[in-house]
N, CA, C and O atoms as a GROMACS GRO file, in nm:
protein
  540
    1MET      N    1  13.384 -10.734   1.859
    1MET     CA    2  13.325 -10.812   1.974
    1MET      C    3  13.181 -10.731   2.007
    1MET      O    4  13.188 -10.636   2.086
    2GLN      N    5  13.089 -10.755   1.965
    2GLN     CA    6  12.966 -10.732   1.988
    2GLN      C    7  12.953 -10.632   2.148
    2GLN      O    8  13.023 -10.689   2.232
    3SER      N    9  12.890 -10.516   2.205
    3SER     CA   10  12.896 -10.461   2.353
    3SER      C   11  12.772 -10.497   2.397
    3SER      O   12  12.680 -10.525   2.320
    4ILE      N   13  12.762 -10.497   2.550
    4ILE     CA   14  12.621 -10.451   2.590
    4ILE      C   15  12.538 -10.339   2.608
    4ILE      O   16  12.572 -10.238   2.670
    5PHE      N   17  12.398 -10.360   2.540
    5PHE     CA   18  12.342 -10.277   2.493
    5PHE      C   19  12.263 -10.211   2.658
    5PHE      O   20  12.256 -10.277   2.762
    6ASN      N   21  12.230 -10.119   2.647
    6ASN     CA   22  12.130 -10.026   2.724
    6ASN      C   23  12.022 -10.077   2.704
    6ASN      O   24  11.980 -10.096   2.590
    7THR      N   25  11.947 -10.112   2.826
    7THR     CA   26  11.814 -10.166   2.822
    7THR      C   27  11.724 -10.098   2.912
    7THR      O   28  11.780 -10.053   3.012
    8GLN      N   29  11.578 -10.075   2.903
    8GLN     CA   30  11.499 -10.075   3.012
    8GLN      C   31  11.430 -10.161   3.006
    8GLN      O   32  11.406 -10.220   2.901
    9CYS      N   33  11.355 -10.205   3.174
    9CYS     CA   34  11.233 -10.304   3.116
    9CYS      C   35  11.077 -10.180   3.123
    9CYS      O   36  11.083 -10.072   3.183
   10VAL      N   37  10.994 -10.213   3.074
   10VAL     CA   38  10.874 -10.169   3.071
   10VAL      C   39  10.773 -10.230   3.143
   10VAL      O   40  10.791 -10.351   3.131
   11SER      N   41  10.663 -10.205   3.220
   11SER     CA   42  10.587 -10.339   3.262
   11SER      C   43  10.435 -10.250   3.302
   11SER      O   44  10.432 -10.138   3.353
   12MET      N   45  10.316 -10.332   3.263
   12MET     CA   46  10.224 -10.281   3.322
   12MET      C   47  10.146 -10.419   3.409
   12MET      O   48  10.147 -10.534   3.367
   13SER      N   49  10.087 -10.380   3.522
   13SER     CA   50  10.023 -10.455   3.563
   13SER      C   51   9.851 -10.451   3.537
   13SER      O   52   9.772 -10.356   3.543
   14ILE      N   53   9.836 -10.568   3.512
   14ILE     CA   54   9.672 -10.604   3.445
   14ILE      C   55   9.559 -10.677   3.521
   14ILE      O   56   9.585 -10.796   3.536
   15GLN      N   57   9.462 -10.646   3.563
   15GLN     CA   58   9.376 -10.706   3.647
   15GLN      C   59   9.331 -10.814   3.582
   15GLN      O   60   9.210 -10.816   3.605
   16ARG      N   61   9.370 -10.941   3.490
   16ARG     CA   62   9.330 -11.021   3.446
   16ARG      C   63   9.437 -11.181   3.469
   16ARG      O   64   9.560 -11.177   3.470
   17GLN      N   65   9.376 -11.276   3.480
   17GLN     CA   66   9.447 -11.382   3.500
   17GLN      C   67   9.607 -11.388   3.390
   17GLN      O   68   9.616 -11.337   3.279
   18PRO      N   69   9.707 -11.457   3.454
   18PRO     CA   70   9.796 -11.449   3.344
   18PRO      C   71   9.782 -11.538   3.211
   18PRO      O   72   9.830 -11.506   3.103
   19LYS      N   73   9.712 -11.650   3.234
   19LYS     CA   74   9.659 -11.720   3.116
   19LYS      C   75   9.569 -11.624   3.007
   19LYS      O   76   9.576 -11.620   2.884
   20GLU      N   77   9.517 -11.580   3.064
   20GLU     CA   78   9.407 -11.484   2.965
   20GLU      C   79   9.476 -11.374   2.902
   20GLU      O   80   9.446 -11.333   2.790
   21VAL      N   81   9.572 -11.326   2.979
   21VAL     CA   82   9.650 -11.219   2.928
   21VAL      C   83   9.751 -11.296   2.799
   21VAL      O   84   9.741 -11.262   2.682
   22TYR      N   85   9.815 -11.369   2.832
   22TYR     CA   86   9.891 -11.468   2.740
   22TYR      C   87   9.832 -11.517   2.632
   22TYR      O   88   9.893 -11.539   2.528
   23ASP      N   89   9.717 -11.536   2.648
   23ASP     CA   90   9.618 -11.609   2.531
   23ASP      C   91   9.603 -11.505   2.411
   23ASP      O   92   9.619 -11.525   2.291
   24PHE      N   93   9.565 -11.381   2.481
   24PHE     CA   94   9.502 -11.272   2.416
   24PHE      C   95   9.635 -11.237   2.335
   24PHE      O   96   9.634 -11.258   2.214
   25MET      N   97   9.759 -11.181   2.399
   25MET     CA   98   9.860 -11.110   2.331
   25MET      C   99   9.962 -11.228   2.224
   25MET      O  100  10.053 -11.202   2.145
   26TYR      N  101   9.885 -11.397   2.274
   26TYR     CA  102   9.982 -11.485   2.176
   26TYR      C  103   9.906 -11.495   2.008
   26TYR      O  104   9.950 -11.542   1.903
   27ASN      N  105   9.776 -11.429   2.042
   27ASN     CA  106   9.679 -11.452   1.921
   27ASN      C  107   9.715 -11.338   1.836
   27ASN      O  108   9.653 -11.236   1.867
   28LEU      N  109   9.797 -11.326   1.739
   28LEU     CA  110   9.874 -11.226   1.654
   28LEU      C  111   9.742 -11.121   1.582
   28LEU      O  112   9.752 -11.002   1.552
   29GLU      N  113   9.611 -11.221   1.567
   29GLU     CA  114   9.513 -11.111   1.528
   29GLU      C  115   9.435 -11.022   1.597
   29GLU      O  116   9.342 -10.958   1.547
   30ASN      N  117   9.481 -11.016   1.733
   30ASN     CA  118   9.483 -10.920   1.841
   30ASN      C  119   9.561 -10.806   1.869
   30ASN      O  120   9.546 -10.722   1.958
   31PHE      N  121   9.660 -10.815   1.769
   31PHE     CA  122   9.789 -10.728   1.776
   31PHE      C  123   9.755 -10.595   1.753
   31PHE      O  124   9.818 -10.507   1.812
   32PRO      N  125   9.668 -10.568   1.678
   32PRO     CA  126   9.643 -10.410   1.602
   32PRO      C  127   9.569 -10.358   1.681
   32PRO      O  128   9.559 -10.238   1.658
   33SER      N  129   9.478 -10.411   1.813
   33SER     CA  130   9.380 -10.366   1.858
   33SER      C  131   9.462 -10.301   2.009
   33SER      O  132   9.411 -10.227   2.093
   34TRP      N  133   9.588 -10.352   2.007
   34TRP     CA  134   9.676 -10.285   2.133
   34TRP      C  135   9.791 -10.274   2.117
   34TRP      O  136   9.847 -10.218   2.211
   35ALA      N  137   9.878 -10.315   2.005
   35ALA     CA  138  10.018 -10.247   1.984
   35ALA      C  139   9.984 -10.153   1.832
   35ALA      O  140  10.017 -10.191   1.720
   36THR      N  141   9.917 -10.030   1.862
   36THR     CA  142   9.867  -9.974   1.752
   36THR      C  143  10.022  -9.848   1.740
   36THR      O  144  10.014  -9.748   1.669
   37ALA      N  145  10.116  -9.873   1.801
   37ALA     CA  146  10.236  -9.744   1.782
   37ALA      C  147  10.301  -9.817   1.679
   37ALA      O  148  10.356  -9.763   1.583
   38PHE      N  149  10.296  -9.945   1.698
   38PHE     CA  150  10.333 -10.029   1.618
   38PHE      C  151  10.293 -10.108   1.474
   38PHE      O  152  10.350 -10.108   1.365
   39CYS      N  153  10.203 -10.156   1.510
   39CYS     CA  154  10.094 -10.234   1.398
   39CYS      C  155   9.928 -10.171   1.381
   39CYS      O  156   9.834 -10.141   1.455
   40HIS      N  157   9.959 -10.172   1.240
   40HIS     CA  158   9.796 -10.083   1.188
   40HIS      C  159   9.739 -10.225   1.155
   40HIS      O  160   9.637 -10.253   1.217
   41SER      N  161   9.778 -10.300   1.086
   41SER     CA  162   9.690 -10.400   1.089
   41SER      C  163   9.800 -10.592   1.044
   41SER      O  164   9.908 -10.582   0.986
   42ILE      N  165   9.761 -10.696   1.073
   42ILE     CA  166   9.827 -10.801   1.011
   42ILE      C  167   9.757 -10.867   0.968
   42ILE      O  168   9.635 -10.862   0.981
   43SER      N  169   9.830 -10.955   0.895
   43SER     CA  170   9.777 -11.082   0.834
   43SER      C  171   9.849 -11.216   0.806
   43SER      O  172   9.972 -11.219   0.814
   44TYR      N  173   9.801 -11.290   0.785
   44TYR     CA  174   9.866 -11.415   0.798
   44TYR      C  175   9.887 -11.475   0.651
   44TYR      O  176   9.794 -11.549   0.622
   45ARG      N  177   9.980 -11.465   0.552
   45ARG     CA  178   9.994 -11.517   0.458
   45ARG      C  179  10.119 -11.608   0.429
   45ARG      O  180  10.219 -11.572   0.491
   46ASP      N  181  10.133 -11.698   0.364
   46ASP     CA  182  10.241 -11.774   0.308
   46ASP      C  183  10.326 -11.823   0.404
   46ASP      O  184  10.449 -11.825   0.393
   47ASN      N  185  10.250 -11.871   0.515
   47ASN     CA  186  10.287 -11.914   0.622
   47ASN      C  187  10.331 -11.804   0.751
   47ASN      O  188  10.385 -11.839   0.856
   48GLU      N  189  10.302 -11.695   0.723
   48GLU     CA  190  10.412 -11.606   0.811
   48GLU      C  191  10.279 -11.494   0.856
   48GLU      O  192  10.181 -11.462   0.788
   49TRP      N  193  10.306 -11.465   0.953
   49TRP     CA  194  10.247 -11.318   1.031
   49TRP      C  195  10.334 -11.197   0.955
   49TRP      O  196  10.457 -11.195   0.957
   50ILE      N  197  10.253 -11.097   0.888
   50ILE     CA  198  10.290 -10.962   0.822
   50ILE      C  199  10.191 -10.854   0.891
   50ILE      O  200  10.068 -10.845   0.883
   51ALA      N  201  10.291 -10.774   0.964
   51ALA     CA  202  10.246 -10.673   1.024
   51ALA      C  203  10.252 -10.537   0.914
   51ALA      O  204  10.356 -10.502   0.859
   52GLU      N  205  10.136 -10.479   0.896
   52GLU     CA  206  10.179 -10.339   0.871
   52GLU      C  207  10.173 -10.255   0.932
   52GLU      O  208  10.075 -10.213   0.993
   53THR      N  209  10.294 -10.206   0.927
   53THR     CA  210  10.365 -10.062   1.013
   53THR      C  211  10.355  -9.937   0.942
   53THR      O  212  10.299  -9.936   0.832
   54SER      N  213  10.425  -9.780   1.013
   54SER     CA  214  10.465  -9.656   0.918
   54SER      C  215  10.548  -9.696   0.846
   54SER      O  216  10.560  -9.649   0.733
   55GLU      N  217  10.641  -9.810   0.900
   55GLU     CA  218  10.803  -9.831   0.815
   55GLU      C  219  10.753  -9.954   0.695
   55GLU      O  220  10.852 -10.006   0.645
   56GLY      N  221  10.631 -10.005   0.644
   56GLY     CA  222  10.602 -10.104   0.582
   56GLY      C  223  10.578 -10.218   0.648
   56GLY      O  224  10.557 -10.238   0.767
   57PRO      N  225  10.583 -10.301   0.542
   57PRO     CA  226  10.524 -10.432   0.628
   57PRO      C  227  10.651 -10.511   0.660
   57PRO      O  228  10.755 -10.509   0.594
   58VAL      N  229  10.616 -10.603   0.807
   58VAL     CA  230  10.740 -10.656   0.842
   58VAL      C  231  10.650 -10.771   0.933
   58VAL      O  232  10.538 -10.763   0.984
   59LYS      N  233  10.780 -10.913   0.927
   59LYS     CA  234  10.718 -11.034   0.968
   59LYS      C  235  10.734 -11.025   1.105
   59LYS      O  236  10.823 -10.960   1.160
   60VAL      N  237  10.610 -11.115   1.184
   60VAL     CA  238  10.608 -11.103   1.320
   60VAL      C  239  10.627 -11.237   1.340
   60VAL      O  240  10.562 -11.303   1.259
   61LYS      N  241  10.715 -11.325   1.442
   61LYS     CA  242  10.707 -11.435   1.488
   61LYS      C  243  10.743 -11.465   1.607
   61LYS      O  244  10.856 -11.452   1.653
   62PHE      N  245  10.620 -11.520   1.677
   62PHE     CA  246  10.644 -11.536   1.843
   62PHE      C  247  10.718 -11.676   1.879
   62PHE      O  248  10.707 -11.762   1.791
   63VAL      N  249  10.792 -11.712   1.993
   63VAL     CA  250  10.834 -11.843   2.033
   63VAL      C  251  10.684 -11.906   2.012
   63VAL      O  252  10.571 -11.862   1.992
   64ASP      N  253  10.752 -12.045   2.028
   64ASP     CA  254  10.637 -12.166   2.065
   64ASP      C  255  10.579 -12.087   2.192
   64ASP      O  256  10.624 -12.006   2.273
   65ARG      N  257  10.430 -12.164   2.166
   65ARG     CA  258  10.328 -12.131   2.292
   65ARG      C  259  10.394 -12.204   2.424
   65ARG      O  260  10.451 -12.312   2.408
   66ASN      N  261  10.385 -12.143   2.556
   66ASN     CA  262  10.446 -12.213   2.665
   66ASN      C  263  10.378 -12.178   2.784
   66ASN      O  264  10.300 -12.083   2.793
   67ASP      N  265  10.415 -12.270   2.891
   67ASP     CA  266  10.343 -12.222   3.006
   67ASP      C  267  10.428 -12.127   3.085
   67ASP      O  268  10.386 -12.097   3.197
   68TRP      N  269  10.545 -12.072   3.043
   68TRP     CA  270  10.600 -11.994   3.125
   68TRP      C  271  10.607 -11.860   3.093
   68TRP      O  272  10.708 -11.791   3.106
   69GLY      N  273  10.476 -11.816   3.042
   69GLY     CA  274  10.435 -11.669   2.989
   69GLY      C  275  10.567 -11.593   2.908
   69GLY      O  276  10.590 -11.474   2.929
   70ILE      N  277  10.627 -11.651   2.840
   70ILE     CA  278  10.729 -11.605   2.760
   70ILE      C  279  10.645 -11.560   2.603
   70ILE      O  280  10.575 -11.636   2.536
   71LEU      N  281  10.661 -11.486   2.587
   71LEU     CA  282  10.603 -11.398   2.451
   71LEU      C  283  10.689 -11.334   2.350
   71LEU      O  284  10.652 -11.262   2.257
   72ASP      N  285  10.840 -11.379   2.389
   72ASP     CA  286  10.938 -11.357   2.310
   72ASP      C  287  10.906 -11.353   2.149
   72ASP      O  288  10.875 -11.463   2.105
   73HIS      N  289  10.908 -11.239   2.045
   73HIS     CA  290  10.889 -11.256   1.930
   73HIS      C  291  11.011 -11.190   1.847
   73HIS      O  292  11.104 -11.138   1.910
   74ASP      N  293  11.011 -11.190   1.741
   74ASP     CA  294  11.121 -11.140   1.620
   74ASP      C  295  11.032 -11.069   1.549
   74ASP      O  296  10.921 -11.112   1.516
   75VAL      N  297  11.090 -10.922   1.513
   75VAL     CA  298  11.011 -10.824   1.417
   75VAL      C  299  11.077 -10.818   1.336
   75VAL      O  300  11.192 -10.837   1.376
   76GLY      N  301  11.070 -10.796   1.210
   76GLY     CA  302  11.157 -10.773   1.070
   76GLY      C  303  11.208 -10.902   0.994
   76GLY      O  304  11.152 -11.011   0.985
   77GLN      N  305  11.335 -10.858   0.937
   77GLN     CA  306  11.366 -10.986   0.824
   77GLN      C  307  11.504 -10.956   0.788
   77GLN      O  308  11.534 -10.854   0.726
   78GLY      N  309  11.625 -11.086   0.845
   78GLY     CA  310  11.746 -11.050   0.790
   78GLY      C  311  11.816 -10.960   0.900
   78GLY      O  312  11.817 -10.992   1.019
   79GLU      N  313  11.882 -10.825   0.841
   79GLU     CA  314  11.983 -10.761   0.943
   79GLU      C  315  11.882 -10.665   1.007
   79GLU      O  316  11.929 -10.603   1.102
   80ASN      N  317  11.741 -10.634   0.973
   80ASN     CA  318  11.628 -10.566   1.047
   80ASN      C  319  11.563 -10.614   1.125
   80ASN      O  320  11.458 -10.568   1.172
   81GLN      N  321  11.634 -10.752   1.160
   81GLN     CA  322  11.510 -10.821   1.247
   81GLN      C  323  11.559 -10.806   1.388
   81GLN      O  324  11.680 -10.821   1.410
   82VAL      N  325  11.463 -10.774   1.499
   82VAL     CA  326  11.461 -10.746   1.631
   82VAL      C  327  11.396 -10.808   1.720
   82VAL      O  328  11.275 -10.831   1.712
   83GLN      N  329  11.468 -10.842   1.813
   83GLN     CA  330  11.411 -10.970   1.909
   83GLN      C  331  11.353 -10.896   2.019
   83GLN      O  332  11.426 -10.817   2.078
   84VAL      N  333  11.232 -10.909   2.057
   84VAL     CA  334  11.173 -10.830   2.150
   84VAL      C  335  11.131 -10.911   2.283
   84VAL      O  336  11.025 -10.971   2.268
   85PRO      N  337  11.186 -10.924   2.398
   85PRO     CA  338  11.152 -11.023   2.503
   85PRO      C  339  11.042 -10.977   2.561
   85PRO      O  340  11.040 -10.865   2.613
   86VAL      N  341  10.946 -11.052   2.559
   86VAL     CA  342  10.817 -11.029   2.680
   86VAL      C  343  10.765 -11.118   2.757
   86VAL      O  344  10.740 -11.230   2.711
   87ARG      N  345  10.739 -11.086   2.890
   87ARG     CA  346  10.704 -11.175   2.997
   87ARG      C  347  10.567 -11.159   3.050
   87ARG      O  348  10.542 -11.046   3.090
   88VAL      N  349  10.472 -11.249   3.058
   88VAL     CA  350  10.347 -11.231   3.167
   88VAL      C  351  10.348 -11.333   3.274
   88VAL      O  352  10.331 -11.454   3.258
   89ILE      N  353  10.368 -11.279   3.371
   89ILE     CA  354  10.398 -11.336   3.504
   89ILE      C  355  10.280 -11.313   3.583
   89ILE      O  356  10.210 -11.216   3.551
   90PRO      N  357  10.240 -11.398   3.697
   90PRO     CA  358  10.140 -11.368   3.802
   90PRO      C  359  10.173 -11.261   3.866
   90PRO      O  360  10.292 -11.237   3.884
   91ASN      N  361  10.068 -11.168   3.917
   91ASN     CA  362  10.102 -11.050   4.013
   91ASN      C  363   9.966 -11.046   4.102
   91ASN      O  364   9.860 -10.991   4.073
   92GLY      N  365   9.995 -11.113   4.205
   92GLY     CA  366   9.863 -11.144   4.329
   92GLY      C  367   9.737 -11.172   4.227
   92GLY      O  368   9.755 -11.258   4.141
   93SER      N  369   9.633 -11.117   4.232
   93SER     CA  370   9.523 -11.147   4.172
   93SER      C  371   9.497 -11.118   4.007
   93SER      O  372   9.394 -11.138   3.942
   94GLY      N  373   9.638 -11.059   3.960
   94GLY     CA  374   9.596 -11.052   3.837
   94GLY      C  375   9.753 -11.063   3.769
   94GLY      O  376   9.838 -11.132   3.827
   95SER      N  377   9.786 -10.992   3.646
   95SER     CA  378   9.922 -11.021   3.582
   95SER      C  379  10.007 -10.921   3.586
   95SER      O  380   9.963 -10.813   3.626
   96GLU      N  381  10.125 -10.930   3.552
   96GLU     CA  382  10.241 -10.830   3.496
   96GLU      C  383  10.290 -10.888   3.375
   96GLU      O  384  10.318 -11.005   3.348
   97VAL      N  385  10.294 -10.760   3.294
   97VAL     CA  386  10.341 -10.777   3.146
   97VAL      C  387  10.485 -10.698   3.142
   97VAL      O  388  10.507 -10.582   3.174
   98ILE      N  389  10.559 -10.780   3.101
   98ILE     CA  390  10.712 -10.706   3.118
   98ILE      C  391  10.736 -10.737   2.965
   98ILE      O  392  10.703 -10.840   2.908
   99PHE      N  393  10.817 -10.600   2.895
   99PHE     CA  394  10.890 -10.567   2.809
   99PHE      C  395  11.032 -10.514   2.814
   99PHE      O  396  11.057 -10.410   2.874
  100THR      N  397  11.130 -10.588   2.750
  100THR     CA  398  11.282 -10.561   2.791
  100THR      C  399  11.300 -10.473   2.636
  100THR      O  400  11.290 -10.527   2.526
  101VAL      N  401  11.323 -10.352   2.656
  101VAL     CA  402  11.367 -10.267   2.541
  101VAL      C  403  11.498 -10.202   2.543
  101VAL      O  404  11.541 -10.120   2.624
  102PHE      N  405  11.572 -10.269   2.403
  102PHE     CA  406  11.698 -10.218   2.413
  102PHE      C  407  11.730 -10.139   2.336
  102PHE      O  408  11.662 -10.128   2.233
  103GLN      N  409  11.848 -10.051   2.355
  103GLN     CA  410  11.888  -9.930   2.254
  103GLN      C  411  11.990  -9.976   2.189
  103GLN      O  412  12.092 -10.003   2.252
  104ALA      N  413  11.983  -9.997   2.041
  104ALA     CA  414  12.055 -10.056   1.949
  104ALA      C  415  12.121  -9.944   1.927
  104ALA      O  416  12.078  -9.829   1.939
  105PRO      N  417  12.268  -9.996   1.880
  105PRO     CA  418  12.400  -9.923   1.879
  105PRO      C  419  12.388  -9.776   1.808
  105PRO      O  420  12.442  -9.676   1.856
  106ASN      N  421  12.320  -9.774   1.701
  106ASN     CA  422  12.316  -9.628   1.646
  106ASN      C  423  12.189  -9.562   1.712
  106ASN      O  424  12.173  -9.449   1.665
  107MET      N  425  12.111  -9.590   1.790
  107MET     CA  426  12.007  -9.517   1.803
  107MET      C  427  12.048  -9.390   1.937
  107MET      O  428  12.111  -9.400   2.042
  108SER      N  429  11.998  -9.304   1.888
  108SER     CA  430  12.034  -9.198   1.992
  108SER      C  431  11.932  -9.183   2.131
  108SER      O  432  11.818  -9.230   2.124
  109ARG      N  433  11.968  -9.131   2.231
  109ARG     CA  434  11.888  -9.182   2.341
  109ARG      C  435  11.746  -9.108   2.354
  109ARG      O  436  11.657  -9.139   2.434
  110GLU      N  437  11.741  -9.019   2.275
  110GLU     CA  438  11.606  -8.969   2.217
  110GLU      C  439  11.531  -9.040   2.164
  110GLU      O  440  11.411  -9.045   2.193
  111ALA      N  441  11.592  -9.115   2.068
  111ALA     CA  442  11.513  -9.226   2.008
  111ALA      C  443  11.453  -9.333   2.085
  111ALA      O  444  11.336  -9.369   2.075
  112PHE      N  445  11.560  -9.391   2.178
  112PHE     CA  446  11.537  -9.488   2.260
  112PHE      C  447  11.405  -9.431   2.378
  112PHE      O  448  11.319  -9.509   2.419
  113LYS      N  449  11.408  -9.313   2.410
  113LYS     CA  450  11.314  -9.273   2.511
  113LYS      C  451  11.175  -9.274   2.399
  113LYS      O  452  11.063  -9.311   2.435
  114GLU      N  453  11.194  -9.248   2.320
  114GLU     CA  454  11.068  -9.258   2.248
  114GLU      C  455  11.016  -9.374   2.204
  114GLU      O  456  10.896  -9.383   2.175
  115ASP      N  457  11.126  -9.505   2.189
  115ASP     CA  458  11.042  -9.649   2.169
  115ASP      C  459  10.995  -9.654   2.304
  115ASP      O  460  10.882  -9.701   2.310
  116ILE      N  461  11.050  -9.618   2.423
  116ILE     CA  462  11.006  -9.685   2.583
  116ILE      C  463  10.869  -9.611   2.585
  116ILE      O  464  10.774  -9.679   2.624
  117ALA      N  465  10.843  -9.474   2.548
  117ALA     CA  466  10.710  -9.433   2.548
  117ALA      C  467  10.623  -9.474   2.476
  117ALA      O  468  10.508  -9.467   2.519
  118LEU      N  469  10.645  -9.527   2.350
  118LEU     CA  470  10.556  -9.625   2.238
  118LEU      C  471  10.512  -9.701   2.319
  118LEU      O  472  10.393  -9.696   2.348
  119ILE      N  473  10.596  -9.789   2.374
  119ILE     CA  474  10.570  -9.942   2.442
  119ILE      C  475  10.478  -9.900   2.559
  119ILE      O  476  10.375  -9.964   2.576
  120GLU      N  477  10.512  -9.783   2.653
  120GLU     CA  478  10.418  -9.766   2.742
  120GLU      C  479  10.281  -9.775   2.736
  120GLU      O  480  10.206  -9.846   2.803
  121SER      N  481  10.248  -9.676   2.626
  121SER     CA  482  10.122  -9.623   2.546
  121SER      C  483  10.066  -9.756   2.500
  121SER      O  484   9.949  -9.780   2.532
  122ASP      N  485  10.136  -9.849   2.427
  122ASP     CA  486  10.060  -9.994   2.359
  122ASP      C  487  10.000 -10.075   2.483
  122ASP      O  488   9.892 -10.134   2.488
  123LEU      N  489  10.123 -10.061   2.605
  123LEU     CA  490  10.078 -10.139   2.740
  123LEU      C  491   9.975 -10.087   2.807
  123LEU      O  492   9.908 -10.179   2.853
  124LYS      N  493   9.926  -9.968   2.839
  124LYS     CA  494   9.847  -9.933   2.859
  124LYS      C  495   9.722  -9.913   2.791
  124LYS      O  496   9.626  -9.870   2.854
  125ARG      N  497   9.714  -9.941   2.660
  125ARG     CA  498   9.594  -9.929   2.558
  125ARG      C  499   9.548 -10.139   2.603
  125ARG      O  500   9.436 -10.189   2.620
  126LEU      N  501   9.699 -10.212   2.608
  126LEU     CA  502   9.659 -10.347   2.616
  126LEU      C  503   9.597 -10.381   2.755
  126LEU      O  504   9.515 -10.472   2.766
  127LYS      N  505   9.625 -10.328   2.826
  127LYS     CA  506   9.547 -10.307   2.975
  127LYS      C  507   9.380 -10.257   3.017
  127LYS      O  508   9.308 -10.289   3.111
  128ARG      N  509   9.358 -10.160   2.892
  128ARG     CA  510   9.279 -10.112   2.869
  128ARG      C  511   9.144 -10.219   2.834
  128ARG      O  512   9.035 -10.246   2.885
  129VAL      N  513   9.231 -10.262   2.708
  129VAL     CA  514   9.142 -10.368   2.665
  129VAL      C  515   9.069 -10.485   2.718
  129VAL      O  516   8.952 -10.520   2.700
  130LEU      N  517   9.150 -10.530   2.776
  130LEU     CA  518   9.190 -10.652   2.844
  130LEU      C  519   9.108 -10.641   2.988
  130LEU      O  520   9.069 -10.747   3.037
  131GLU      N  521   9.082 -10.519   3.055
  131GLU     CA  522   9.012 -10.498   3.193
  131GLU      C  523   8.875 -10.465   3.140
  131GLU      O  524   8.779 -10.503   3.208
  132GLU      N  525   8.852 -10.397   3.025
  132GLU     CA  526   8.737 -10.349   3.000
  132GLU      C  527   8.636 -10.471   2.931
  132GLU      O  528   8.513 -10.471   2.943
  133THR      N  529   8.712 -10.570   2.860
  133THR     CA  530   8.629 -10.695   2.841
  133THR      C  531   8.592 -10.794   2.947
  133THR      O  532   8.516 -10.890   2.933
  134SER      N  533   8.648 -10.764   3.042
  134SER     CA  534   8.593 -10.850   3.193
  134SER      C  535   8.527 -10.803   3.260
  134SER      O  536   8.501 -10.846   3.373
  135LYS      N  537   8.473 -10.680   3.197
  135LYS     CA  538   8.349 -10.633   3.289
  135LYS      C  539   8.202 -10.698   3.242
  135LYS      O  540   8.099 -10.670   3.303
   0.00000   0.00000   0.00000
């Protein structure tokens, strides 16, 4: 029986409307502009999005576009596939982007903290990119 994993939610407030944030994030061509800790470049080939990462090419697939701000996506393939839950929700006059980070069964506490720090860095970059384009 599989155990329940340790998790941490990482969020960032962004002074842009949820639809704008969602649309920007859903467009995978924008991925390298903000998810730089993970994605160096991305291309669409053979009906799949392939991100070039420090660990080599990986497939990225988002859930279908929806009105609820759900941006869950799968990264990788086969046994190495990871599900990444992401939400964009209203927060006053802006948005809140929320990533849920899971500590994999064989992941050390230090590696888990590093993953969290990388996601925090990417979310800060996302905030900067989106808020600068609104000026």
